[in-house]
C-alpha positions in Angstrom: 35.7 -59.1 40.6 33.9 -56.4 42.6 30.4 -56.1 41.1 28.3 -53.9 43.5 28.8 -50.2 43.0 29.0 -49.7 46.8 31.5 -52.5 47.5 35.1 -51.6 48.2 36.3 -55.2 47.7 35.2 -58.8 47.2 36.2 -59.6 50.7 37.4 -57.6 53.7 39.8 -59.3 56.1 40.1 -57.7 59.6 43.4 -58.4 61.2 46.7 -59.2 59.6 48.1 -61.9 61.9 48.8 -65.4 60.4 45.1 -66.3 60.0 44.2 -63.0 58.4 47.3 -62.8 56.1 46.7 -66.4 55.0 43.1 -65.7 54.2 44.1 -62.6 52.3 46.8 -64.4 50.4 44.6 -67.3 49.3 41.7 -65.0 48.4 43.9 -62.8 46.3 45.5 -65.9 44.7 42.0 -66.9 43.7 41.6 -63.6 41.8 39.5 -61.8 44.4 39.8 -58.2 45.3 41.0 -58.2 49.0 41.1 -55.4 51.5 43.2 -56.3 54.6 42.7 -54.0 57.5 45.2 -53.9 60.4 45.0 -51.7 63.4 48.8 -51.6 64.0 51.7 -50.8 61.7 54.3 -53.4 60.6 56.6 -54.6 61.9 54.7 -55.2 65.1 54.9 -57.8 67.9 52.5 -60.4 69.2 52.6 -62.7 72.2 53.5 -66.2 71.0 55.9 -69.1 71.5 57.3 -68.5 68.0 57.6 -72.2 67.3 55.8 -73.8 64.3 55.0 -77.5 64.2 55.3 -79.5 61.0 51.5 -79.0 60.5 52.1 -75.2 60.3 55.1 -75.7 58.0 52.9 -77.6 55.6 50.6 -74.6 55.3 53.5 -72.3 54.6 54.6 -74.7 51.9 51.1 -74.5 50.4 51.4 -70.7 50.3 54.8 -70.9 48.5 56.5 -69.0 51.2 60.3 -69.2 51.2 61.4 -71.1 54.3 65.1 -71.4 53.8 67.6 -70.6 56.5 68.7 -67.5 54.6 65.1 -66.3 54.8 65.5 -66.0 58.6 64.1 -69.4 59.7 65.6 -71.9 61.9 64.6 -75.6 61.6 64.1 -77.9 64.5 64.3 -81.7 64.6 61.6 -82.3 67.2 60.7 -81.9 70.8 62.9 -82.2 73.8 60.8 -83.0 76.8 61.9 -82.6 80.5 59.9 -83.8 83.4 59.8 -86.4 86.2 63.5 -86.6 86.2 63.6 -87.6 82.6 65.0 -85.9 79.5 63.8 -87.2 76.1 64.4 -86.0 72.5 61.6 -87.0 70.2 62.0 -86.4 66.5 59.2 -85.1 64.4 57.7 -88.2 62.6 58.2 -89.0 58.9 54.7 -88.6 57.4 53.3 -88.2 54.0 51.0 -85.4 55.2 53.6 -83.1 56.9 57.4 -82.5 56.7 59.6 -84.0 59.4 60.8 -80.7 60.7 59.4 -77.6 62.5 60.4 -74.0 62.1 60.9 -71.0 64.4 60.8 -67.3 63.7 59.9 -64.4 65.9 56.3 -63.1 65.5 57.6 -59.7 64.8 59.3 -61.1 61.7 56.8 -63.9 60.9 53.7 -61.7 60.7 55.6 -59.1 58.6 56.7 -61.9 56.2 53.2 -63.3 55.9 51.5 -59.9 55.3 54.1 -59.1 52.6 53.4 -62.4 51.0 49.7 -61.6 50.9 50.4 -58.2 49.4 52.6 -59.9 46.7 49.5 -62.0 45.7 47.5 -58.8 45.2 45.9 -58.1 48.6 45.6 -54.4 49.6 46.9 -53.8 53.1 45.7 -50.8 55.0 47.5 -50.3 58.3 46.6 -48.0 61.3 42.9 -48.9 60.7 41.1 -49.8 63.8 37.9 -51.7 62.9 35.1 -50.7 65.4 32.2 -52.8 64.2 30.2 -54.5 61.5 27.9 -52.8 59.0 24.7 -54.7 58.7 22.0 -54.7 56.0 18.9 -52.9 57.4 16.5 -55.5 56.1 18.3 -58.8 56.4 20.8 -58.1 59.2 23.5 -59.6 57.1 27.1 -58.2 57.5 27.9 -56.1 54.5 31.0 -54.3 55.7 32.8 -52.7 58.6 33.2 -49.3 60.3 36.7 -48.2 61.3 38.8 -45.4 62.7 41.7 -44.3 60.5 44.3 -41.5 60.7 41.9 -39.5 58.5 38.8 -40.1 60.7 35.9 -42.5 60.6 35.4 -44.7 57.6 33.1 -47.4 56.2 34.2 -50.3 54.0 31.8 -52.7 52.2 32.1 -56.2 50.8 29.9 -59.2 50.2 31.7 -61.1 53.0 33.9 -60.2 56.0 36.6 -62.3 57.6 37.2 -61.7 61.3 40.8 -62.4 62.1 40.9 -59.9 64.9 42.4 -62.2 67.5 41.6 -62.9 71.1 39.5 -59.7 71.5 37.1 -60.9 68.7 35.5 -57.5 68.6 33.6 -58.1 65.4 32.2 -61.4 66.7 31.3 -60.0 70.2 29.7 -57.0 68.5 27.4 -59.5 66.7 26.5 -61.1 69.9 28.7 -64.2 69.5 30.0 -64.7 73.0 32.8 -67.1 74.0 31.8 -70.5 75.4 32.6 -70.8 79.1 32.8 -74.6 78.7 35.8 -74.4 76.4 39.4 -74.5 77.7 41.3 -71.2 78.1 45.1 -70.9 78.3 47.3 -68.1 79.5 50.9 -67.7 78.4 53.8 -65.2 79.2 57.0 -64.9 77.3 60.1 -62.8 76.7 63.4 -63.1 74.7 66.9 -63.7 76.0 70.3 -63.5 74.3 71.7 -66.9 74.9 74.2 -69.6 73.7 71.1 -71.7 73.2 69.9 -69.7 70.3 70.8 -72.3 67.7 69.4 -75.4 69.5 68.0 -77.9 67.1 65.2 -78.9 69.4 62.0 -77.2 70.7 62.2 -77.7 74.4 59.2 -78.3 76.7 59.4 -78.3 80.5 56.5 -80.3 82.0 57.5 -79.3 85.5 58.4 -75.9 86.8 60.2 -75.7 90.2 60.7 -72.5 92.3 64.1 -73.8 93.4 66.3 -76.9 93.0 64.2 -79.5 91.2 62.5 -82.1 93.4 63.7 -80.3 96.5 61.4 -77.3 96.3 57.8 -76.5 95.3 56.3 -77.6 92.0 54.6 -74.6 90.4 51.6 -74.8 88.1 52.0 -74.8 84.3 54.6 -75.8 81.8 57.6 -74.0 80.2 59.2 -73.8 76.8 62.5 -72.6 75.2 62.4 -72.1 71.4 65.7 -71.2 69.7 65.4 -68.5 67.0 68.9 -68.8 65.5 69.5 -65.1 65.6 71.3 -65.0 69.0 68.1 -65.2 71.0 65.5 -67.7 72.2 61.9 -67.3 73.0 61.3 -68.4 76.6 57.9 -68.6 78.2 55.5 -70.5 80.3 51.8 -71.1 80.3 48.9 -73.1 81.8 45.5 -74.1 80.7 42.1 -74.4 82.4 39.2 -76.6 81.3 36.9 -73.6 81.4 37.2 -69.9 80.4 37.0 -68.7 84.1 39.7 -66.2 85.0 42.8 -67.6 86.7 44.3 -66.0 89.8 47.9 -67.2 89.1 50.5 -64.4 88.9 52.3 -65.7 85.8 54.9 -63.0 85.7 56.0 -63.8 89.3 56.0 -67.5 88.4 58.2 -66.8 85.4 60.6 -64.8 87.5 61.0 -67.7 90.0 61.6 -70.2 87.1 64.3 -67.9 85.6 65.9 -67.3 89.0 66.7 -71.0 89.1 67.6 -71.6 85.5 71.1 -73.0 84.9 73.7 -70.3 84.7 75.0 -71.5 81.3 71.7 -70.6 79.7 72.4 -67.0 80.5 68.8 -66.2 81.1 69.7 -63.1 83.1 68.2 -59.6 83.3 71.1 -58.2 81.4 70.4 -60.6 78.5 66.7 -60.2 78.5 65.3 -58.5 75.3 62.0 -56.8 75.9 59.5 -57.2 78.8 57.7 -60.3 79.9 54.3 -60.1 78.1 51.2 -62.2 78.4 48.2 -63.2 76.4 45.1 -65.4 76.7 44.8 -68.5 74.5 41.2 -69.3 73.5 40.9 -73.0 72.7 38.8 -75.7 71.1 36.4 -73.6 69.0 35.3 -71.4 71.9 33.2 -69.1 69.7 30.8 -69.7 66.8 29.3 -70.2 64.4 32.4 -70.0 62.3 30.2 -68.6 59.5 26.9 -66.8 59.6 25.2 -63.7 58.1 28.2 -62.7 56.0 30.9 -63.0 58.8 33.6 -65.7 58.9 35.7 -66.3 62.0 39.3 -67.5 61.6 42.1 -68.1 64.1 41.9 -66.9 67.7 38.7 -65.0 67.1 37.0 -68.5 66.8 39.2 -70.1 69.6 41.2 -72.3 67.2 44.1 -72.9 69.5 44.8 -76.6 70.3 44.0 -77.6 73.9 46.8 -80.1 73.7 49.7 -77.8 73.1 48.7 -74.1 72.8 49.5 -74.1 69.1 47.4 -71.6 67.1 49.4 -70.6 64.1 48.9 -73.9 62.2 45.1 -73.7 62.6 44.9 -70.0 61.8 46.8 -70.7 58.5 44.6 -73.6 57.7 41.4 -71.6 58.5 42.5 -68.8 56.2 43.0 -71.3 53.4 39.7 -73.0 53.9 37.8 -69.8 54.3 39.3 -68.4 51.1 38.2 -71.5 49.1 34.6 -71.2 50.4 34.5 -67.5 49.6 35.9 -68.0 46.1 33.4 -70.7 45.4 30.5 -68.7 46.9 31.3 -65.5 44.9 31.3 -67.6 41.7 27.7 -68.7 42.3 24.8 -67.1 40.4 22.4 -66.7 43.3 22.4 -65.5 46.8 21.3 -68.9 48.1 24.0 -70.6 46.2 26.6 -68.2 47.6 25.5 -68.8 51.2 25.6 -72.6 50.8 29.2 -72.3 49.5 30.2 -70.0 52.4 28.6 -72.4 54.9 31.0 -75.2 53.8 33.8 -73.4 55.7 32.4 -74.4 59.1 31.7 -77.9 58.0 35.2 -78.5 56.7 36.9 -77.0 59.8 34.7 -78.9 62.3 35.1 -82.2 60.3 38.9 -81.9 60.4 39.4 -80.5 63.9 36.2 -80.9 65.9 36.9 -84.4 67.2 40.6 -83.6 67.9 39.6 -80.6 69.9 37.1 -82.7 71.9 39.9 -85.1 72.8 41.9 -82.0 73.8 39.2 -80.9 76.2 39.3 -84.3 77.9 43.1 -84.1 78.1 42.9 -80.7 79.8 40.4 -81.9 82.4 42.9 -84.6 83.3 46.1 -82.6 83.5 44.4 -79.9 85.6 44.9 -82.2 88.5 48.6 -82.0 89.6 48.7 -85.5 90.9 47.6 -87.0 87.6 50.2 -84.9 85.7 52.9 -85.9 88.1 52.2 -89.6 87.7 51.9 -89.3 83.9 55.2 -87.5 83.7 57.1 -89.8 86.0 55.9 -93.1 84.6 54.9 -92.2 81.0 58.0 -90.4 79.8 60.4 -93.5 79.9 58.1 -95.6 77.7 59.0 -95.1 74.0 55.6 -96.2 72.6 53.7 -94.0 75.0 55.9 -91.0 74.1 55.5 -91.7 70.4 51.7 -91.6 70.9 51.9 -88.4 73.1 54.2 -86.6 70.6 51.9 -87.3 67.7 48.7 -86.5 69.7 50.0 -83.3 71.3 51.6 -81.9 68.1 48.7 -83.0 65.8 51.3 -84.6 63.6 49.8 -88.0 62.6 48.5 -89.5 59.3 44.8 -88.8 59.2 44.4 -91.9 57.0 46.6 -94.9 57.1 50.0 -94.7 58.8 51.2 -96.9 61.6 49.3 -98.2 64.6 49.7 -95.0 66.6 48.3 -92.9 63.7 45.3 -95.2 63.3 44.5 -95.1 67.0 44.6 -91.3 67.1 42.6 -91.0 63.8 40.0 -93.4 65.2 39.7 -91.5 68.5 39.3 -88.2 66.6 36.6 -89.6 64.4 34.7 -91.2 67.3 34.8 -88.0 69.5 31.9 -85.7 68.8 32.8 -82.5 67.1 30.8 -80.2 69.4 
């Protein structure tokens, strides 16, 4: 479908994480000529909890990705929550919009699986290509391509539209002057892997309290922890915290993680001898912390636009969704007969994403401002966890697994709140 003599593709996607691979897959499936540029070489690792909520699973199903156990996935029934002296197991809800199970797969394997799926749809992957900036039209200032460093030297690639899926660094966006918003939440997470008997646990586990010794007889540390079984002999174990602003935190998360592990039950076998790989950390940009999502030929998807949920640190589901919605807008735009018509179609991407997630992210910002105060978090954990209706509400709200239209009372309350909240 490439028309212009100077264009190398219909669309260039920068970054082959979940958001970029989803965008490449959906664009290629729509018959577009896709060039997917990735700075690393697969398989490669990324910092993540490795757990996928039912919302993310629904996106994988839309892509036709095989998600059977023999394909390297482990299913989970729901969320096990520990805090305030309570231990609850909350099953994923039965909904018409999403399946009633989650999945887990290491990012090393997940990203490789997704990029291979994009290639099978026709996307052209070019690895070891470090994109250095945008190419802009001299007269209009519109993005018409990218510059990059390859193994063979400097290169330039051109296309009518560029998708920035280049992660937290957001180099393309910042190069265009699109700075992150300091009034948006920012999370920090660290994680590693352990060989453990817990590798086949049917529940994603969340620790709302982290103690530096015996629980309730030592100091309560900031943040929350998780244990996600991967079914391959290992589990992803990590912790994180979130701030209501993008200001840098002074917490030593690796030291905090070491204290948590030093007091983990012996039967979990979270020991140095069983640790697989180092403890690594990453920032988690949240709540649409950069925008516009589309402008002047550049679309932002995934972490580059701060699409991580302030409620739970989940980013994969929204990256996959953004890739799908961006691809639809691009396919519609490139089918238009005029430049003005093309731009109107491209611009629908931001409207659709903000309409779906803007109110929910606004609620998330309010949530973060509340739980930043340890005394509020302690009271909520101690007195909220034992109440089934409260926890049903919390599970659906925090996991973004509720019926957007209809459903039960809890679904209707969350939907109503999300619609009333301004999508700023």
